[in-house]
C-alpha positions as CSV (number, residue, x, y, z in Angstrom):
1,M,-58.1,47.1,121.3
2,I,-58.0,43.3,120.6
3,I,-54.5,42.1,120.2
4,D,-52.5,38.8,120.1
5,N,-50.9,37.0,123.1
6,G,-47.4,37.3,121.8
7,K,-44.8,38.7,124.2
8,D,-44.2,41.7,121.9
9,Y,-47.8,42.7,122.1
10,R,-48.3,42.2,125.9
11,S,-45.0,43.9,126.8
12,K,-44.9,46.2,129.7
13,D,-44.2,49.3,127.6
14,F,-47.1,48.7,125.2
15,A,-50.0,46.9,126.8
16,G,-48.7,46.4,130.4
17,G,-48.6,42.6,130.4
18,R,-51.3,40.0,130.3
19,S,-53.7,39.3,133.2
20,N,-56.6,37.0,132.4
21,F,-56.5,38.2,128.8
22,K,-57.5,41.7,129.8
23,V,-55.7,44.7,131.4
24,D,-57.8,46.7,133.9
25,I,-56.4,50.2,133.4
26,S,-58.8,51.7,136.0
27,K,-56.6,50.2,138.8
28,G,-53.5,51.8,137.5
29,Q,-51.6,48.5,137.4
30,T,-49.3,49.6,134.6
31,S,-47.6,52.6,133.1
32,A,-48.0,51.3,129.6
33,M,-48.7,53.4,126.5
34,L,-52.3,52.0,126.0
35,K,-53.2,52.8,129.6
36,E,-52.0,56.4,129.2
37,L,-54.1,56.7,126.1
38,N,-57.2,55.3,127.9
39,V,-57.4,52.3,125.6
40,N,-59.0,49.1,126.9
41,V,-56.9,46.1,126.0
42,H,-58.4,42.6,125.2
43,F,-56.0,39.7,124.4
44,A,-57.1,37.0,122.0
45,L,-57.4,33.5,123.3
46,P,-54.1,31.6,123.0
47,Y,-53.8,29.2,120.0
48,N,-57.2,30.2,118.7
49,A,-57.0,31.9,115.3
50,Q,-60.8,32.4,115.2
51,T,-60.6,35.0,118.0
52,K,-58.3,37.2,115.9
53,P,-60.1,38.9,113.0
54,V,-56.8,40.0,111.4
55,E,-56.2,36.3,110.5
56,R,-58.9,36.6,107.9
57,D,-57.1,39.6,106.4
58,F,-53.9,37.5,106.3
59,L,-55.8,34.9,104.2
60,K,-57.0,37.7,101.8
61,I,-53.5,39.0,101.4
62,K,-52.2,35.5,100.7
63,E,-54.8,34.7,98.1
64,L,-54.9,38.1,96.3
65,L,-51.3,39.1,96.5
66,S,-48.7,36.7,97.8
67,K,-49.5,33.8,95.5
68,H,-48.8,36.0,92.5
69,C,-45.4,37.2,93.7
70,V,-42.1,35.7,92.5
71,G,-40.6,33.8,95.5
72,Y,-43.9,32.8,97.1
73,R,-43.1,30.1,99.7
74,G,-46.6,29.0,100.7
75,G,-48.2,28.9,104.1
76,N,-46.5,25.6,104.9
77,V,-44.2,22.9,103.4
78,V,-47.2,21.3,101.6
79,E,-48.2,24.6,99.9
80,R,-44.6,25.4,98.8
81,P,-44.5,25.6,95.0
82,E,-42.0,23.5,93.0
83,K,-40.9,26.5,90.9
84,L,-39.5,28.3,94.1
85,A,-36.1,26.5,93.9
86,K,-35.7,27.6,90.2
87,E,-36.6,31.2,91.0
88,I,-34.1,31.4,93.8
89,K,-31.4,29.8,91.7
90,A,-32.1,32.2,88.8
91,G,-32.0,35.2,91.2
92,K,-35.5,36.3,90.4
93,I,-36.5,37.1,94.0
94,M,-37.6,40.7,94.2
95,Q,-36.0,43.3,96.4
96,F,-37.7,44.1,99.7
97,E,-38.1,47.8,98.9
98,Y,-39.9,47.0,95.7
99,F,-42.2,44.5,97.4
100,K,-42.9,46.9,100.3
101,K,-44.1,49.6,97.8
102,I,-46.5,47.1,96.2
103,F,-47.7,45.7,99.6
104,D,-48.5,49.2,101.1
105,D,-50.4,50.2,98.0
106,F,-52.3,46.9,98.1
107,I,-53.5,47.4,101.7
108,L,-54.7,51.0,101.0
109,N,-56.3,50.6,97.6
110,V,-57.4,46.9,97.4
111,L,-57.9,45.3,100.8
112,N,-59.5,48.3,102.5
113,K,-61.7,49.0,99.5
114,K,-62.9,45.5,98.7
115,P,-66.6,45.0,99.8
116,S,-67.5,42.1,102.0
117,N,-70.7,40.3,102.7
118,G,-69.7,39.2,106.2
119,K,-71.7,39.9,109.3
120,N,-69.7,42.9,110.2
121,L,-69.4,44.7,106.9
122,N,-72.7,43.7,105.4
123,G,-71.7,44.5,101.8
124,I,-69.6,47.6,102.4
125,C,-65.8,47.9,102.4
126,P,-63.6,48.4,105.5
127,D,-62.9,52.0,104.7
128,E,-66.6,52.8,104.5
129,L,-67.4,51.1,107.8
130,F,-64.4,52.9,109.5
131,Y,-65.5,56.4,108.4
132,N,-69.2,55.7,109.4
133,E,-68.0,55.3,113.0
134,Y,-65.1,57.8,112.9
135,T,-66.6,61.0,114.0
136,E,-63.9,62.6,116.2
137,K,-60.1,62.4,116.0
138,I,-58.3,62.3,119.3
139,T,-54.6,62.5,119.1
140,P,-51.7,63.3,121.6
141,S,-48.9,65.7,120.7
142,R,-45.9,64.7,118.7
143,D,-43.6,65.1,121.7
144,A,-45.9,62.9,123.8
145,L,-45.9,60.2,121.2
146,K,-42.1,60.2,121.3
147,L,-42.3,59.6,125.0
148,F,-44.8,56.8,124.5
149,C,-42.3,55.1,122.1
150,M,-39.5,55.1,124.6
151,R,-38.7,52.0,126.5
152,T,-39.1,51.9,130.3
153,S,-36.3,50.6,132.6
154,R,-36.3,48.8,135.9
155,N,-36.6,50.8,139.1
156,F,-33.6,52.7,140.3
157,T,-32.8,54.5,143.6
158,I,-31.3,58.0,143.3
159,G,-28.0,58.1,145.2
160,R,-25.6,60.9,145.9
161,N,-24.0,60.2,142.6
162,G,-27.2,60.1,140.7
163,I,-28.6,56.9,139.0
164,Q,-26.3,54.0,138.3
165,D,-27.3,51.7,135.5
166,R,-24.6,49.0,136.1
167,T,-26.0,46.7,133.4
168,L,-24.9,49.2,130.7
169,G,-22.2,51.0,132.7
170,I,-24.1,54.4,132.6
171,A,-24.3,57.0,135.3
172,Y,-27.2,59.5,134.9
173,W,-27.2,62.9,136.7
174,A,-29.2,66.2,136.8
175,D,-29.0,69.1,139.3
176,W,-32.5,68.3,140.7
177,M,-31.2,65.0,142.1
178,I,-29.4,66.8,144.9
179,A,-32.6,67.2,146.9
180,R,-34.2,63.8,145.8
181,T,-31.7,61.2,147.0
182,G,-33.4,58.0,148.0
183,L,-36.3,58.4,145.6
184,K,-37.2,55.4,143.5
185,V,-37.7,56.1,139.9
186,Y,-37.8,54.4,136.5
187,L,-36.5,55.8,133.2
188,R,-37.9,56.2,129.7
189,R,-35.2,56.1,127.1
190,D,-35.2,56.3,123.3
191,V,-34.0,53.0,121.9
192,Q,-31.7,54.9,119.5
193,D,-30.3,57.3,122.2
194,Y,-29.6,56.2,125.7
195,K,-27.6,59.3,126.5
196,E,-30.7,61.2,127.7
197,A,-33.6,59.8,129.8
198,W,-36.8,60.9,131.4
199,A,-37.3,60.0,135.1
200,F,-40.7,59.1,136.6
201,K,-41.6,58.1,140.2
202,A,-41.9,54.3,140.6
203,D,-45.0,54.5,142.8
204,N,-47.3,56.8,140.9
205,D,-45.7,57.4,137.5
206,E,-45.2,61.2,138.2
207,F,-42.6,62.9,136.0
208,V,-39.6,64.0,138.0
209,G,-37.1,65.4,135.5
210,T,-34.7,64.7,132.6
211,V,-31.3,63.2,133.2
212,K,-28.2,62.9,131.1
213,A,-25.4,60.3,131.0
214,V,-22.3,61.8,132.6
215,K,-20.1,58.8,133.4
216,A,-20.1,55.8,131.1
217,V,-18.0,54.0,128.6
218,A,-16.3,55.5,125.6
219,A,-19.5,55.4,123.5
220,L,-20.6,58.7,125.1
221,H,-18.5,60.6,122.5
222,A,-21.1,59.9,119.9
223,D,-24.1,62.2,119.4
224,K,-26.6,59.3,119.9
225,V,-25.9,56.0,121.5
226,S,-28.3,53.0,121.4
227,K,-28.6,50.3,124.0
228,E,-26.7,47.8,121.9
229,E,-23.8,50.3,121.3
230,F,-23.6,50.9,125.1
231,K,-23.5,47.1,125.7
232,E,-20.8,46.6,123.0
233,A,-18.7,49.5,124.4
234,L,-19.0,48.2,127.9
235,S,-18.0,44.7,126.8
236,I,-14.9,46.1,125.1
237,K,-14.0,48.0,128.2
238,K,-14.4,44.9,130.4
239,R,-12.4,42.8,128.0
240,N,-9.5,45.4,127.9
241,L,-9.5,45.6,131.7
242,K,-9.3,41.8,131.9
243,I,-6.4,41.7,129.5
244,T,-4.6,44.4,131.4
245,K,-5.0,42.6,134.7
246,A,-3.7,39.4,133.2
247,Y,-0.7,41.3,131.7
248,I,0.1,42.9,135.1
249,K,-0.1,39.6,136.9
250,Q,2.4,38.0,134.4
251,A,4.9,40.9,134.6
252,R,8.3,40.3,136.1
253,E,9.0,40.9,139.7
254,I,11.2,43.9,140.6
255,S,14.4,43.0,142.5
256,L,15.2,44.4,145.9
257,E,18.1,46.4,144.5
258,E,15.9,47.9,141.8
259,Q,13.2,48.8,144.3
260,Y,15.8,50.5,146.5
261,E,17.1,52.6,143.6
262,N,13.5,53.5,142.7
263,Y,12.7,54.7,146.2
264,K,16.1,56.5,146.4
265,A,15.4,58.4,143.2
266,A,11.8,59.2,144.2
267,Y,12.9,60.8,147.5
268,A,16.1,62.5,146.2
269,S,14.2,65.5,145.0
270,S,12.8,66.2,148.4
271,N,16.1,65.5,150.3
272,K,16.9,68.3,152.9
273,D,19.6,68.9,155.4
274,Y,17.6,68.2,158.5
275,K,20.7,68.6,160.8
276,K,21.7,72.2,160.2
277,N,19.3,73.7,162.7
278,V,19.9,71.1,165.4
279,K,21.6,72.5,168.7
280,V,24.0,69.9,170.3
281,S,24.3,69.8,174.1
282,K,26.8,67.4,175.6
283,I,26.2,65.7,179.0
284,A,29.5,65.4,181.0
285,N,28.5,64.3,184.5
286,T,27.4,60.7,184.1
287,N,29.2,57.9,185.8
288,M,30.8,56.9,182.6
289,D,32.2,60.4,182.2
290,K,33.7,60.2,185.7
291,A,35.3,56.8,185.0
292,I,36.9,58.2,181.8
293,Q,38.2,61.2,183.7
294,K,39.7,59.0,186.5
295,N,41.3,56.8,183.9
296,K,43.0,59.8,182.2
297,K,44.4,61.0,185.6
298,M,45.8,57.5,186.3
299,E,47.4,57.4,182.9
300,A,48.9,60.9,183.5
301,F,50.8,59.7,186.6
302,G,52.1,56.6,184.8
303,R,50.6,54.1,187.2
304,Q,47.6,52.0,187.6
305,D,45.5,51.3,190.7
306,L,47.3,48.5,192.5
307,S,45.4,48.7,195.8
308,V,44.1,45.2,195.4
309,F,47.5,43.8,195.8
310,L,48.3,45.6,199.2
311,E,48.5,43.6,202.4
312,N,45.4,43.7,204.5
313,K,46.3,45.4,207.9
314,K,43.0,44.6,209.5
315,P,43.6,42.3,212.5
316,K,42.0,39.0,212.5
317,E,39.2,38.5,215.0
318,K,40.1,36.3,218.0
319,L,37.9,33.3,218.7
320,Y,36.8,32.4,222.3
321,L,35.7,29.1,223.5
322,F,33.4,30.5,226.2
323,E,31.7,33.9,226.5
324,T,33.3,34.4,230.0
325,D,36.8,34.2,228.4
326,K,35.8,37.0,226.0
327,I,34.6,39.2,229.0
328,L,37.8,38.5,231.0
329,E,39.9,39.4,228.0
330,K,38.1,42.6,227.5
331,E,38.5,43.6,231.2
332,R,42.2,42.8,231.0
333,I,42.7,45.0,228.0
334,E,40.9,47.9,229.7
335,M,43.0,47.6,232.9
336,E,46.1,47.5,230.8
337,A,45.1,50.6,229.0
338,T,44.3,52.4,232.3
339,R,47.8,51.4,233.7
340,V,49.4,52.8,230.5
341,K,47.6,56.1,231.0
342,A,48.6,56.3,234.6
343,L,52.3,56.0,233.7
């Protein structure tokens, strides 16, 4: 296949990207549709219309059809006809559905059946050349074609909660993921329905299983949800969350008294008499108990302890100038005591 260098043509899903104007599918560099169909891809040289045969067909369509249509604008500003402004003002521009019917019929019954004396056709029409080379029809199944038309995602790692596509706010899950945590996969999803996806291994493109969106934004309630609808729903969800946070931040502060009443009301329903099963044992032998008992006895006799005011009968100790005087005095007292005993 010879195709243009536009980003839509060399996209990863279709042609697998551009590499030196040719994709080598034998090395398994891409999981693109054309590689899976065993189609060799050649990209036309950039900014070189002569390398694209379809440009010649564009010229034929312009000369044989477009110039004769109401509302023809020309290939450039110089070619733009003067009557175009009047046609637009008068509302004569044809509806697209009407033009499409004429255009499709023109391709099938005029362009493909018009003989050409070029080096490729040599006096025959495109249809005749095609069917001279067309000897076998090779086509995939309808279900396979549906998969080819799905868009591939970036690589994801399967976690214990499945696959998380945080860009769109989608969580995908299937029962087979329980035993495949840590596996790197990519998804194929229908552009019109992102609720279901097909998972393939990231390293060898092997099919693993189908998954379904189980946790996402409110758009999941629809039967089919496109990528744009998921983005819009997620945007609304984030915007509402932002507004709610701003409202909570601006809300009035609760006073201490109101907080106390709230706590009191919350715990009132579970209030219990925790004291009813408590056995009370009194201690009556501490020093403080003894002091109290003594005070009661003193008050019963109608008096207080006045011992501090009694005269101290303890004799004062005599002082001696010399130690011998103390010894002589001691001997004298002893002799006096002996004499008293003898009497």
